[in-house]
C-alpha positions in Angstrom: 3.1 9.2 -0.5 3.7 8.9 3.5 6.3 6.3 5.3 3.6 4.8 6.6 1.7 4.5 3.1 5.1 3.7 1.7 5.6 0.7 4.6 2.3 -0.9 4.3 2.9 -0.9 0.1 5.8 -2.7 1.2 3.8 -5.3 3.2 1.6 -6.1 0.9 4.1 -6.5 -1.7 6.6 -9.7 0.2 3.3 -10.6 1.9 1.7 -11.7 -2.0 6.1 -12.7 -2.1 5.9 -14.7 -0.2 2.3 -15.9 -0.2 3.1 -17.4 -3.9 5.9 -19.0 -3.6 4.3 -21.2 -0.9 1.1 -21.3 -3.0 3.2 -21.7 -6.7 0.1 -19.7 -7.7 -1.1 -20.9 -11.9 -3.5 -18.3 -14.2 -4.7 -14.9 -13.7 -7.4 -15.7 -11.6 -4.3 -17.6 -8.6 -2.3 -15.5 -9.0 -4.8 -12.2 -8.4 -6.2 -14.6 -5.5 -2.8 -14.2 -3.7 -2.5 -11.0 -4.9 -5.5 -9.7 -2.5 -4.7 -11.4 0.2 -1.6 -9.7 0.3 -3.2 -7.0 0.0 -5.5 -7.6 3.2 -2.5 -8.5 5.2 -2.2 -4.4 5.1 -5.6 -3.4 4.8 -5.5 -5.0 8.5 -2.4 -3.9 9.5 -3.2 -0.5 8.7 -7.3 -0.6 10.3 -5.4 -2.2 13.5 -2.9 1.0 13.8 -5.3 3.6 12.5 -7.4 2.1 15.8 -4.4 1.5 17.6 -2.7 5.3 17.1 -6.6 7.7 16.6 -4.6 8.5 13.0 -5.2 7.9 9.3 -2.8 7.1 7.1 -4.0 7.2 4.3 -3.1 10.5 2.6 -3.8 12.8 -0.7 -0.5 12.1 -1.8 -0.4 10.9 -4.8 1.1 9.9 -8.3 -2.0 11.6 -10.1 -1.1 15.3 -7.9 2.4 14.3 -8.1 3.3 17.4 -10.3 0.2 19.7 -9.5 2.5 19.4 -5.1 5.3 19.7 -6.8 4.0 22.8 -8.5 2.9 24.1 -5.7 6.3 23.5 -3.7 8.1 25.7 -6.7 5.9 28.8 -6.1 6.1 28.8 -2.5 9.9 29.4 -2.4 
């Protein structure tokens, strides 16, 4: 995960947390709605950055292939 991906993840989390405090959701449906709203904030920020910079933020690095990437790095040494 790149630094930009990490920051966007943090933005989604803090946005959802703040909205949750304001709306005090009850039940899974309301909590899910707030979580999606937090994610939408980060998505909007990502799209805006990508549009302005011409760069993509999302990388192929993730937990699913972390072991594979680590093994590749170890083999390069």
